[in-house]
All heavy atoms as an XYZ file, in Angstrom:
935
protein
N      95.418     45.314     69.395
C      96.812     45.140     69.099
C      97.242     46.069     67.969
O      98.369     46.504     67.936
C      97.020     43.670     68.741
C      98.381     43.154     68.931
S      98.866     43.255     70.635
C     100.436     42.549     70.495
N      96.316     46.335     67.071
C      96.615     47.193     65.929
C      96.890     48.636     66.384
O      97.729     49.322     65.799
C      95.454     47.134     64.929
C      95.732     47.826     63.652
N      96.747     47.423     62.813
C      95.148     48.891     63.052
C      96.764     48.218     61.770
N      95.796     49.109     61.884
N      96.183     49.092     67.424
C      96.357     50.457     67.937
C      97.736     50.594     68.567
O      98.406     51.620     68.407
C      95.245     50.784     68.960
C      93.894     50.814     68.251
C      95.501     52.107     69.639
C      92.725     50.976     69.194
N      98.187     49.551     69.246
C      99.498     49.604     69.879
C     100.604     49.724     68.827
O     101.621     50.368     69.068
C      99.725     48.361     70.743
C      98.801     48.295     71.937
N      98.820     49.221     72.932
C      97.828     47.407     72.256
C      97.906     48.916     73.835
N      97.281     47.815     73.452
N     100.392     49.133     67.698
C     101.367     49.234     66.621
C     101.481     50.659     66.110
O     102.575     51.151     65.824
N     100.350     51.355     65.984
C     100.372     52.755     65.545
C     101.067     53.648     66.570
O     101.838     54.535     66.194
C      98.943     53.263     65.303
C      98.350     52.792     64.021
N      98.815     53.191     62.793
C      97.317     51.942     63.762
C      98.106     52.630     61.836
N      97.176     51.848     62.399
N     100.797     53.403     67.846
C     101.423     54.207     68.906
C     102.933     53.983     68.901
O     103.712     54.935     68.991
C     100.808     53.858     70.276
C      99.346     54.309     70.316
C     101.589     54.522     71.411
C      98.599     53.868     71.560
N     103.360     52.749     68.738
C     104.781     52.434     68.690
C     105.434     53.087     67.470
O     106.526     53.632     67.564
C     104.981     50.916     68.666
C     106.423     50.424     68.696
C     107.096     50.866     69.979
C     106.471     48.919     68.556
N     104.775     53.066     66.339
C     105.289     53.691     65.117
C     105.443     55.201     65.304
O     106.452     55.791     64.919
C     104.361     53.386     63.934
C     104.774     54.074     62.669
C     105.865     53.608     61.935
C     104.093     55.197     62.199
C     106.264     54.242     60.773
C     104.480     55.838     61.046
C     105.569     55.365     60.326
O     105.967     55.999     59.184
N     104.449     55.840     65.927
C     104.504     57.290     66.146
C     105.652     57.636     67.091
O     106.403     58.590     66.849
C     103.152     57.802     66.698
C     102.074     57.698     65.611
C     103.262     59.231     67.197
C     100.666     57.949     66.130
N     105.818     56.865     68.152
C     106.899     57.133     69.095
C     108.266     56.982     68.443
O     109.145     57.831     68.609
C     106.797     56.199     70.308
C     105.701     56.527     71.325
C     105.639     55.445     72.387
C     105.960     57.876     71.961
N     108.451     55.905     67.688
C     109.744     55.687     67.039
C     110.021     56.732     65.974
O     111.153     57.198     65.825
C     109.805     54.279     66.445
C     109.920     53.139     67.470
C     109.896     51.790     66.757
C     111.181     53.297     68.288
N     109.013     57.130     65.225
C     109.237     58.111     64.163
C     109.499     59.502     64.748
O     110.150     60.331     64.111
C     108.046     58.147     63.205
O     106.879     58.560     63.889
N     109.007     59.787     65.941
C     109.278     61.097     66.535
C     110.604     61.109     67.290
O     111.256     62.146     67.392
C     108.137     61.507     67.468
O     108.036     60.585     68.540
N     111.042     59.951     67.784
C     112.306     59.895     68.506
C     113.513     59.788     67.571
O     114.596     60.233     67.914
C     112.305     58.716     69.478
C     111.391     58.835     70.689
C     111.458     57.569     71.518
C     111.778     60.038     71.530
N     113.336     59.214     66.403
C     114.459     59.029     65.484
C     115.127     60.352     65.086
O     116.351     60.450     65.149
C     114.006     58.247     64.240
C     115.105     58.025     63.263
C     116.131     57.122     63.546
C     115.142     58.717     62.058
C     117.154     56.931     62.653
C     116.168     58.527     61.158
C     117.177     57.624     61.450
N     114.384     61.388     64.690
C     115.052     62.647     64.361
C     115.776     63.261     65.568
O     116.847     63.854     65.410
C     113.916     63.566     63.899
C     112.802     62.666     63.526
C     112.959     61.450     64.359
N     115.227     63.093     66.766
C     115.895     63.614     67.941
C     117.235     62.917     68.169
O     118.240     63.566     68.483
C     115.000     63.453     69.180
C     113.747     64.327     69.221
C     112.903     63.977     70.443
C     114.126     65.787     69.260
N     117.250     61.616     68.010
C     118.501     60.880     68.180
C     119.505     61.251     67.096
O     120.698     61.355     67.355
C     118.227     59.374     68.153
C     117.461     58.806     69.353
C     117.121     57.344     69.114
C     118.290     58.959     70.609
N     119.018     61.463     65.905
C     119.901     61.787     64.791
C     120.573     63.141     64.997
O     121.777     63.287     64.812
C     119.098     61.782     63.481
C     119.900     62.043     62.208
C     120.868     60.904     61.968
C     118.963     62.221     61.030
N     119.806     64.151     65.441
C     120.355     65.493     65.584
C     121.103     65.696     66.906
O     121.926     66.593     67.029
C     119.252     66.538     65.454
C     118.697     66.638     64.070
C     117.374     66.351     63.816
C     119.508     67.000     63.011
C     116.856     66.434     62.540
C     119.003     67.081     61.721
C     117.662     66.793     61.483
N     120.851     64.875     67.902
C     121.529     65.060     69.174
C     122.932     64.464     69.174
O     123.709     64.713     70.080
C     120.711     64.433     70.309
O     120.656     63.033     70.154
N     123.288     63.707     68.193
C     124.607     63.092     68.130
C     125.578     63.914     67.298
O     126.508     63.378     66.695
C     124.504     61.675     67.544
S     123.548     60.561     68.582
N     125.384     65.212     67.266
C     126.263     66.070     66.474
C     127.636     66.206     67.110
O     127.840     65.944     68.286
N     128.606     66.627     66.330
C     129.978     66.742     66.824
C     130.273     68.142     67.362
O     131.350     68.365     67.887
C     130.959     66.385     65.700
O     130.798     67.314     64.645
N     129.384     69.082     67.218
C     129.633     70.457     67.639
C     129.054     70.707     69.040
O     128.150     71.507     69.231
C     129.018     71.434     66.634
C     129.638     71.329     65.266
C     129.017     72.316     64.304
O     128.385     73.286     64.771
O     129.142     72.109     63.111
N     129.620     70.046     70.016
C     129.161     70.237     71.386
C     129.952     71.369     72.023
O     131.096     71.611     71.698
C     129.333     68.965     72.196
C     128.433     67.869     71.694
C     128.478     66.687     72.612
N     127.583     65.673     72.114
C     126.436     65.370     72.683
N     126.069     65.991     73.769
N     125.688     64.429     72.188
N     129.306     72.022     72.970
C     129.938     73.149     73.641
C     130.187     72.755     75.086
O     129.294     72.281     75.781
C     129.025     74.404     73.594
C     129.649     75.542     74.350
C     128.741     74.773     72.157
N     131.410     72.947     75.522
C     131.758     72.659     76.906
C     131.841     73.984     77.655
O     132.682     74.827     77.340
C     133.091     71.909     76.973
C     133.383     71.433     78.364
O     132.490     71.404     79.211
N     134.633     71.074     78.624
N     130.995     74.156     78.637
C     130.956     75.411     79.395
C     131.604     75.174     80.747
O     131.212     74.269     81.481
C     129.508     75.886     79.590
C     128.866     76.144     78.234
C     129.469     77.130     80.458
C     127.396     76.489     78.324
N     132.587     75.989     81.068
C     133.220     75.924     82.378
C     133.026     77.259     83.072
O     133.263     78.313     82.484
C     134.705     75.611     82.239
C     134.976     74.211     81.748
C     136.440     73.861     81.817
O     137.164     74.491     82.613
O     136.852     72.965     81.075
N     132.619     77.183     84.322
C     132.384     78.392     85.087
C     133.645     78.776     85.852
O     134.450     77.928     86.203
C     131.213     78.178     86.056
C     129.922     77.893     85.339
C     129.454     76.593     85.211
C     129.190     78.924     84.797
C     128.269     76.334     84.552
C     128.001     78.672     84.131
C     127.544     77.375     84.009
N     133.773     80.046     86.130
C     134.970     80.522     86.820
C     134.921     80.221     88.322
O     135.949     80.213     88.974
C     135.133     82.022     86.611
C     135.454     82.368     85.187
C     135.694     83.825     85.039
N     135.948     84.144     83.641
C     136.435     85.277     83.225
N     136.708     86.234     84.072
N     136.634     85.479     81.951
N     133.760     80.013     88.870
C     133.659     79.713     90.296
C     134.060     78.271     90.543
O     134.044     77.438     89.640
C     132.216     79.927     90.800
O     131.347     79.088     90.055
C     131.798     81.375     90.655
N     134.403     77.990     91.784
C     134.797     76.623     92.104
C     133.569     75.724     92.091
O     132.441     76.174     92.231
C     135.470     76.581     93.477
O     134.526     76.924     94.469
N     133.797     74.463     91.972
C     132.683     73.523     91.918
C     132.109     73.256     93.305
O     131.003     72.776     93.425
C     133.130     72.232     91.266
C     133.507     72.438     89.814
C     133.629     71.110     89.100
N     134.057     71.298     87.738
C     133.231     71.458     86.711
N     131.945     71.464     86.914
N     133.692     71.615     85.500
N     132.851     73.560     94.342
C     132.345     73.395     95.692
C     131.544     74.639     96.073
O     131.902     75.757     95.718
C     133.487     73.206     96.677
C     134.269     71.925     96.451
C     135.437     71.849     97.414
O     135.775     72.814     98.056
N     136.038     70.670     97.484
N     130.495     74.422     96.798
C     129.657     75.539     97.221
C     130.152     76.016     98.578
O     130.262     75.238     99.530
C     128.176     75.118     97.311
C     127.704     74.702     95.925
C     127.324     76.233     97.883
C     126.305     74.129     95.927
N     130.454     77.308     98.664
C     130.935     77.893     99.907
C     129.772     78.569    100.622
O     129.077     79.398    100.052
C     132.031     78.916     99.620
C     132.492     79.657    100.846
C     133.268     79.037    101.805
C     132.113     80.985    101.042
C     133.688     79.709    102.934
C     132.522     81.671    102.171
C     133.308     81.030    103.106
O     133.706     81.702    104.217
N     129.567     78.191    101.872
C     128.501     78.782    102.672
C     129.146     79.602    103.775
O     129.936     79.089    104.566
C     127.585     77.694    103.285
C     126.527     78.312    104.172
C     126.949     76.873    102.188
N     128.804     80.880    103.807
C     129.334     81.768    104.832
C     128.512     81.583    106.105
O     127.344     81.947    106.168
C     129.261     83.210    104.340
C     129.956     84.161    105.281
O     130.628     83.688    106.233
O     129.851     85.381    105.076
N     129.129     81.000    107.140
C     128.416     80.694    108.379
C     128.023     81.951    109.151
O     127.110     81.908    109.960
C     129.256     79.787    109.279
C     129.363     78.378    108.725
O     128.467     77.995    107.954
O     130.330     77.671    109.060
N     128.698     83.058    108.926
C     128.348     84.278    109.662
C     126.982     84.802    109.238
O     126.307     85.466    110.011
C     129.399     85.378    109.440
O     129.471     85.687    108.035
C     130.769     84.936    109.937
N     126.579     84.478    108.027
C     125.273     84.947    107.551
C     124.147     84.002    107.969
O     122.986     84.358    107.871
C     125.285     85.096    106.032
C     126.196     86.200    105.560
C     126.165     86.356    104.068
C     127.100     87.456    103.627
N     127.150     87.595    102.184
N     124.490     82.798    108.394
C     123.466     81.827    108.779
C     123.562     81.449    110.255
O     123.019     80.433    110.663
C     123.592     80.557    107.919
O     124.906     80.014    108.096
C     123.325     80.849    106.466
N     124.269     82.237    111.062
C     124.401     81.957    112.485
C     123.037     82.123    113.158
O     122.433     83.190    113.096
C     125.413     82.920    113.102
C     125.626     82.653    114.575
O     125.538     81.487    114.985
O     125.879     83.629    115.319
N     122.514     81.064    113.794
C     121.162     81.137    114.371
C     121.019     82.202    115.452
O     120.003     82.880    115.531
C     120.927     79.748    114.954
C     122.014     78.892    114.468
C     123.099     79.742    113.945
N     122.049     82.371    116.288
C     121.956     83.372    117.353
C     121.860     84.780    116.772
O     121.056     85.604    117.212
C     123.158     83.284    118.293
C     123.179     81.976    119.084
O     122.076     81.449    119.347
O     124.278     81.497    119.418
N     122.676     85.042    115.775
C     122.652     86.370    115.151
C     121.318     86.603    114.446
O     120.740     87.690    114.534
C     123.805     86.487    114.153
C     123.933     87.858    113.545
C     125.122     87.943    112.618
C     125.219     89.322    111.997
N     126.313     89.420    111.040
N     120.818     85.573    113.760
C     119.529     85.712    113.075
C     118.400     85.927    114.079
O     117.485     86.727    113.834
C     119.253     84.475    112.217
C     120.153     84.306    110.994
C     119.866     82.979    110.315
C     119.977     85.442    110.023
N     118.450     85.235    115.225
C     117.427     85.431    116.254
C     117.471     86.846    116.816
O     116.429     87.462    117.043
C     117.599     84.411    117.380
C     117.100     83.045    116.985
O     116.275     82.912    116.091
N     117.609     82.024    117.647
N     118.676     87.360    117.039
C     118.807     88.734    117.542
C     118.242     89.730    116.533
O     117.552     90.679    116.902
C     120.270     89.060    117.842
C     120.793     88.371    119.083
C     122.248     88.682    119.313
C     122.797     87.892    120.487
N     124.229     88.145    120.685
N     118.549     89.517    115.261
C     118.020     90.406    114.223
C     116.502     90.323    114.152
O     115.817     91.341    114.005
C     118.630     90.052    112.866
C     120.094     90.409    112.743
C     120.700     89.955    111.424
O     119.965     89.392    110.582
O     121.906     90.170    111.231
N     115.974     89.125    114.290
C     114.523     88.938    114.260
C     113.866     89.613    115.457
O     112.841     90.290    115.307
C     114.188     87.447    114.239
C     112.711     87.091    114.165
C     112.093     87.628    112.882
C     112.527     85.598    114.255
N     114.450     89.454    116.638
C     113.909     90.113    117.824
C     113.937     91.629    117.672
O     112.995     92.324    118.053
C     114.694     89.688    119.067
C     114.442     88.258    119.477
C     115.372     87.782    120.569
O     116.229     88.576    121.026
O     115.243     86.620    120.974
N     115.031     92.156    117.108
C     115.130     93.597    116.870
C     114.041     94.053    115.900
O     113.371     95.064    116.139
C     116.520     93.938    116.319
C     116.667     95.387    115.929
C     116.871     96.358    116.890
C     116.585     95.776    114.592
C     117.002     97.692    116.542
C     116.709     97.103    114.232
C     116.915     98.056    115.208
O     117.029     99.378    114.855
N     113.848     93.302    114.834
C     112.815     93.654    113.854
C     111.429     93.629    114.485
O     110.584     94.484    114.198
C     112.857     92.701    112.659
C     114.098     92.896    111.799
O     114.739     93.968    111.926
O     114.417     91.997    111.005
N     111.186     92.648    115.358
C     109.888     92.560    116.028
C     109.684     93.767    116.941
O     108.601     94.359    116.972
C     109.775     91.227    116.804
C     109.662     90.069    115.820
C     108.586     91.247    117.754
C     109.753     88.706    116.466
N     110.732     94.136    117.705
C     110.620     95.314    118.587
C     110.350     96.581    117.781
O     109.524     97.410    118.167
C     111.896     95.474    119.416
C     112.002     94.521    120.582
C     113.110     94.935    121.541
N     114.412     95.116    120.918
C     115.332     94.172    120.774
N     115.099     92.971    121.224
N     116.483     94.437    120.195
N     111.063     96.739    116.671
C     110.866     97.931    115.837
C     109.452     97.969    115.256
O     108.818     99.018    115.196
C     111.903     97.975    114.712
C     113.306     98.279    115.188
C     113.420     99.629    115.858
O     112.918    100.630    115.313
O     114.009     99.685    116.952
N     108.950     96.823    114.830
C     107.591     96.760    114.284
C     106.569     97.109    115.362
O     105.581     97.811    115.100
C     107.303     95.374    113.706
N     106.809     96.641    116.589
C     105.906     96.954    117.699
C     105.938     98.446    118.013
O     104.896     99.064    118.256
C     106.297     96.133    118.932
C     105.396     96.318    120.124
C     103.997     95.764    119.909
O     103.789     94.953    119.002
O     103.106     96.169    120.678
N     107.129     99.042    117.970
C     107.245    100.490    118.202
C     106.459    101.267    117.147
O     105.748    102.213    117.457
C     108.708    100.930    118.172
C     109.488    100.558    119.402
C     110.929    101.026    119.267
C     111.794    100.550    120.401
N     113.201    100.966    120.224
N     106.605    100.860    115.889
C     105.885    101.539    114.810
C     104.385    101.384    114.969
O     103.620    102.319    114.758
C     106.324    100.994    113.445
C     107.701    101.444    113.035
C     108.079    100.871    111.683
C     109.475    101.269    111.283
N     109.856    100.706    109.986
N     103.951    100.184    115.374
C     102.520     99.942    115.565
C     101.974    100.814    116.691
O     100.915    101.439    116.549
C     102.273     98.468    115.877
C     100.788     98.104    115.931
C     100.574     96.722    116.477
N     100.953     96.581    117.863
C     100.203     97.011    118.895
N      99.056     97.608    118.678
N     100.613     96.839    120.134
N     102.714    100.900    117.794
C     102.273    101.739    118.910
C     102.250    103.214    118.519
O     101.349    103.961    118.914
C     103.179    101.522    120.126
C     103.018    100.179    120.838
C     104.063    100.024    121.937
C     101.621    100.033    121.406
N     103.246    103.632    117.734
C     103.285    105.025    117.288
C     102.085    105.333    116.395
O     101.446    106.377    116.533
C     104.590    105.283    116.547
C     104.793    106.734    116.170
C     106.128    106.957    115.486
O     106.799    106.012    115.088
N     106.515    108.205    115.356
N     101.748    104.424    115.493
C     100.576    104.625    114.639
C      99.306    104.647    115.470
O      98.401    105.455    115.221
C     100.477    103.503    113.595
C     101.449    103.639    112.466
C     101.250    102.522    111.455
C     102.225    102.615    110.317
N     102.031    101.535    109.339
N      99.243    103.767    116.478
C      98.064    103.722    117.333
C      97.918    105.030    118.099
O      96.818    105.586    118.190
C      98.178    102.545    118.312
C      96.989    102.405    119.229
C      97.151    101.233    120.191
O      98.116    100.480    120.092
N      96.215    101.089    121.091
N      99.035    105.538    118.633
C      98.978    106.808    119.372
C      98.560    107.955    118.465
O      97.756    108.804    118.848
C     100.345    107.108    119.992
C     100.661    106.252    121.175
C     101.971    106.684    121.824
N     102.432    105.650    122.711
C     103.606    105.024    122.608
N     104.445    105.368    121.651
N     103.941    104.088    123.459
N      99.122    107.983    117.250
C      98.760    109.075    116.341
C      97.288    108.977    115.935
O      96.607    109.996    115.789
C      99.666    109.087    115.114
O      99.497    107.903    114.363
N      96.779    107.754    115.784
C      95.364    107.587    115.456
C      94.493    108.039    116.625
O      93.450    108.687    116.425
C      95.064    106.137    115.110
N      94.921    107.725    117.857
C      94.175    108.167    119.028
C      94.191    109.695    119.147
O      93.180    110.310    119.475
C      94.748    107.525    120.294
C      94.477    106.047    120.389
C      95.248    105.385    121.515
O      96.002    106.092    122.232
O      95.081    104.172    121.690
N      95.353    110.299    118.879
C      95.452    111.763    118.932
C      94.557    112.400    117.871
O      93.908    113.416    118.120
C      96.899    112.206    118.754
C      97.780    111.884    119.938
C      99.245    112.173    119.671
O      99.576    112.677    118.570
O     100.056    111.881    120.559
N      94.528    111.777    116.684
C      93.676    112.314    115.623
C      92.207    112.195    116.016
O      91.409    113.106    115.771
C      93.937    111.571    114.318
N      91.845    111.081    116.649
C      90.458    110.897    117.086
C      90.103    111.909    118.175
O      88.998    112.467    118.179
C      90.252    109.474    117.592
N      91.054    112.160    119.088
C      90.817    113.157    120.134
C      90.633    114.537    119.521
O      89.746    115.295    119.909
C      91.981    113.195    121.121
C      91.864    112.245    122.256
C      92.991    112.488    123.238
C      92.890    111.559    124.416
N      93.984    111.766    125.373
N      91.503    114.863    118.565
C      91.413    116.175    117.920
C      90.092    116.308    117.174
O      89.459    117.377    117.206
C      92.587    116.365    116.965
N      89.671    115.254    116.529
C      88.401    115.285    115.802
C      87.240    115.450    116.778
O      86.319    116.243    116.529
C      88.235    113.994    114.993
C      86.992    113.969    114.145
C      86.910    112.678    113.348
C      85.624    112.629    112.549
N      85.496    111.383    111.808
N      87.290    114.724    117.886
C      86.227    114.838    118.882
C      86.208    116.242    119.487
O      85.137    116.817    119.719
C      86.418    113.795    119.972
N      87.375    116.784    119.720
C      87.463    118.153    120.270
C      86.911    119.164    119.271
O      86.186    120.089    119.645
C      88.929    118.473    120.599
C      89.137    119.792    121.274
C      88.613    119.809    122.708
O      88.465    118.742    123.323
O      88.346    120.928    123.195
N      87.231    118.977    117.990
C      86.723    119.891    116.966
C      85.205    119.786    116.868
O      84.513    120.805    116.720
C      87.362    119.577    115.619
N      84.675    118.572    116.958
C      83.220    118.406    116.923
C      82.565    119.031    118.147
O      81.491    119.637    118.065
C      82.866    116.910    116.832
C      83.159    116.300    115.492
C      82.867    114.806    115.457
O      82.452    114.241    116.505
O      83.061    114.200    114.391
N      83.218    118.895    119.299
C      82.674    119.471    120.525
C      82.653    120.995    120.434
O      81.693    121.640    120.839
C      83.486    119.024    121.734
C      82.877    119.465    123.056
C      83.766    119.135    124.221
N      85.049    119.820    124.187
C      85.243    121.085    124.552
N      84.243    121.802    124.977
N      86.436    121.629    124.486
N      83.713    121.562    119.876
C      83.771    123.021    119.730
C      82.781    123.496    118.672
O      82.272    124.612    118.752
C      85.181    123.463    119.358
C      86.139    123.375    120.526
C      87.522    123.850    120.128
C      88.457    123.773    121.313
N      89.808    124.220    120.962
N      82.525    122.658    117.682
C      81.584    123.046    116.629
C      80.154    123.067    117.150
O      79.320    123.823    116.662
C      81.694    122.085    115.450
N      79.864    122.274    118.174
C      78.526    122.241    118.767
C      78.604    122.732    120.216
O      78.662    121.941    121.152
C      77.976    120.800    118.746
C      77.691    120.319    117.342
C      77.055    118.946    117.370
N      78.130    117.965    117.084
C      78.209    116.770    117.617
N      77.327    116.358    118.475
N      79.179    115.954    117.303
N      78.576    124.020    120.424
C      78.723    124.546    121.785
C      77.468    124.338    122.639
O      77.526    124.450    123.856
C      78.989    126.035    121.575
C      78.407    126.355    120.252
C      78.502    125.096    119.436
N      76.338    124.023    122.043
C      75.095    123.895    122.805
C      75.031    122.615    123.636
O      74.267    122.522    124.587
C      73.881    123.974    121.874
C      73.913    122.903    120.792
O      75.015    122.422    120.470
O      72.833    122.557    120.295
N      75.853    121.591    123.339
C      75.768    120.340    124.090
C      76.566    120.393    125.393
O      76.166    119.815    126.381
C      76.233    119.169    123.229
C      75.256    118.877    122.112
C      75.666    117.659    121.320
O      76.749    117.137    121.515
N      74.799    117.221    120.432
N      77.720    120.978    125.408
C      78.435    121.228    126.649
C      79.268    120.061    127.155
O      79.650    119.157    126.436
N      79.547    120.095    128.472
C      80.499    119.209    129.135
C      80.049    117.757    129.311
O      80.867    116.868    129.227
C      80.858    119.792    130.515
C      81.770    120.996    130.442
C      83.143    120.642    129.892
O      83.708    119.620    130.306
O      83.624    121.371    129.025
N      78.799    117.431    129.636
C      78.461    116.024    129.919
C      78.817    115.076    128.775
O      79.268    113.972    129.010
C      76.949    116.052    130.155
C      76.655    117.443    130.574
C      77.661    118.300    129.868
N      78.649    115.512    127.549
C      78.984    114.660    126.398
C      80.484    114.408    126.338
O      80.925    113.335    125.994
C      78.500    115.326    125.107
C      78.930    114.581    123.855
C      77.768    113.908    123.171
O      76.637    114.073    123.578
O      78.044    113.212    122.201
N      81.276    115.409    126.692
C      82.724    115.268    126.626
C      83.202    114.187    127.593
O      84.064    113.378    127.236
C      83.400    116.600    126.950
C      84.915    116.519    126.852
C      85.585    117.827    127.225
O      84.911    118.755    127.650
N      86.879    117.884    127.078
N      82.667    114.119    128.774
C      83.104    113.097    129.720
C      82.733    111.703    129.216
O      83.507    110.770    129.375
C      82.487    113.335    131.112
O      81.070    113.378    130.986
C      83.000    114.624    131.721
N      81.576    111.574    128.573
C      81.197    110.272    128.011
C      82.149    109.868    126.893
O      82.519    108.704    126.771
C      79.756    110.304    127.493
C      78.749    110.353    128.633
O      79.066    109.957    129.744
N      77.553    110.849    128.343
N      82.552    110.836    126.054
C      83.491    110.542    124.971
C      84.843    110.135    125.535
O      85.482    109.208    125.049
C      83.643    111.749    124.050
C      82.449    112.014    123.167
C      82.625    113.259    122.310
O      83.692    113.885    122.380
O      81.693    113.586    121.568
N      85.289    110.842    126.593
C      86.577    110.503    127.192
C      86.536    109.111    127.817
O      87.491    108.341    127.688
C      86.961    111.545    128.242
C      87.354    112.888    127.650
C      87.663    113.921    128.727
O      87.537    113.608    129.908
O      88.028    115.021    128.328
N      85.440    108.771    128.480
C      85.312    107.438    129.064
C      85.321    106.362    127.971
O      85.959    105.320    128.115
C      84.022    107.340    129.884
C      84.046    108.156    131.151
C      82.705    108.177    131.851
O      81.757    107.514    131.353
O      82.595    108.834    132.890
N      84.638    106.633    126.873
C      84.613    105.686    125.759
C      86.014    105.514    125.173
O      86.442    104.395    124.882
C      83.641    106.171    124.662
O      82.369    106.416    125.252
C      83.512    105.137    123.559
N      86.733    106.618    125.008
C      88.094    106.555    124.464
C      89.002    105.755    125.401
O      89.797    104.938    124.950
C      88.661    107.957    124.268
C      87.937    108.788    123.221
S      88.464    108.386    121.574
C      90.046    109.186    121.575
N      88.896    105.964    126.701
C      89.722    105.232    127.660
C      89.411    103.741    127.623
O      90.317    102.901    127.676
C      89.520    105.784    129.075
C      90.135    107.161    129.345
C      89.723    107.659    130.723
C      91.635    107.110    129.215
N      88.135    103.386    127.511
C      87.759    101.979    127.425
C      88.319    101.338    126.154
O      88.823    100.215    126.159
C      86.239    101.825    127.460
C      85.573    102.055    128.819
C      84.060    102.012    128.667
C      86.033    101.014    129.809
N      88.260    102.070    125.038
C      88.787    101.544    123.782
C      90.297    101.370    123.861
O      90.847    100.392    123.358
C      88.431    102.467    122.620
C      86.965    102.439    122.246
C      86.629    103.447    121.164
O      87.456    104.295    120.816
N      85.411    103.371    120.639
N      91.004    102.301    124.488
C      92.458    102.207    124.607
C      92.853    100.997    125.440
O      93.785    100.268    125.088
C      93.023    103.471    125.239
C      92.970    104.695    124.352
C      93.465    105.931    125.055
O      94.004    105.836    126.163
O      93.287    107.021    124.476
N      92.127    100.758    126.537
C      92.479     99.614    127.371
C      92.189     98.293    126.672
O      92.885     97.306    126.879
C      91.737     99.665    128.721
O      90.339     99.727    128.472
C      92.186    100.843    129.541
N      91.168     98.247    125.833
C      90.857     97.020    125.095
C      91.862     96.758    124.006
O      92.186     95.609    123.696
C      89.454     97.109    124.488
C      88.346     97.072    125.497
C      86.989     97.325    124.854
O      86.924     97.579    123.649
O      85.998     97.268    125.602
N      92.410     97.806    123.390
C      93.328     97.636    122.260
C      94.737     97.333    122.705
O      95.519     96.806    121.927
C      93.335     98.905    121.393
C      92.068     99.118    120.620
C      92.123    100.395    119.808
O      93.074    101.155    119.921
N      91.097    100.646    119.022
N      95.124     97.662    123.927
C      96.493     97.439    124.367
C      96.744     95.940    124.518
O      95.947     95.225    125.097
C      96.757     98.144    125.696
C      96.783     99.652    125.554
C      97.014    100.322    126.906
O      96.962     99.684    127.927
N      97.284    101.608    126.864
N      97.915     95.457    123.999
C      98.250     94.049    124.129
C      98.638     93.744    125.571
O      99.114     94.624    126.296
C      99.433     93.858    123.183
C     100.041     95.210    123.071
C      98.908     96.188    123.238
N      98.483     92.496    126.012
C      98.875     92.146    127.384
C     100.372     92.268    127.567
O     101.157     91.963    126.674
C      98.417     90.694    127.524
C      98.237     90.198    126.146
C      97.957     91.397    125.267
N     100.774     92.762    128.722
C     102.194     92.936    129.032
C     102.827     91.593    129.358
O     102.224     90.746    129.982
C     102.365     93.871    130.252
C     101.815     95.264    130.022
C     102.614     96.025    128.980
O     103.806     95.801    128.854
N     101.968     96.904    128.232
N     104.060     91.419    128.892
C     104.752     90.142    129.132
C     105.534     90.206    130.433
O     106.052     91.120    130.849
C     105.725     89.848    127.998
C     105.003     89.587    126.714
C     105.965     89.255    125.583
O     107.163     89.301    125.746
N     105.441     88.938    124.441
């Protein structure tokens, strides 16, 4: 019971100065120039318009992904061609194996058509 008395004393002694200083007469009233009602522009939150924008963004992202994939494939082809030209002693059979491997990789990486 004695401990509870100390806790109560500490709480009251810490709250008293707060109550004393919060009752000052120099309060500031702030008024904003905007209306108190919140205006929501429905044209910016129209679900159909947002869905169309989202679909457009998805199509554009897919186009960019395919373009990057094609450029990576072209770079790989160019690198393979440069390596083939750098080693003239191996010849044609290796090139057909590389082309078959590239075709298999391209078919595996392509997403299924909808």
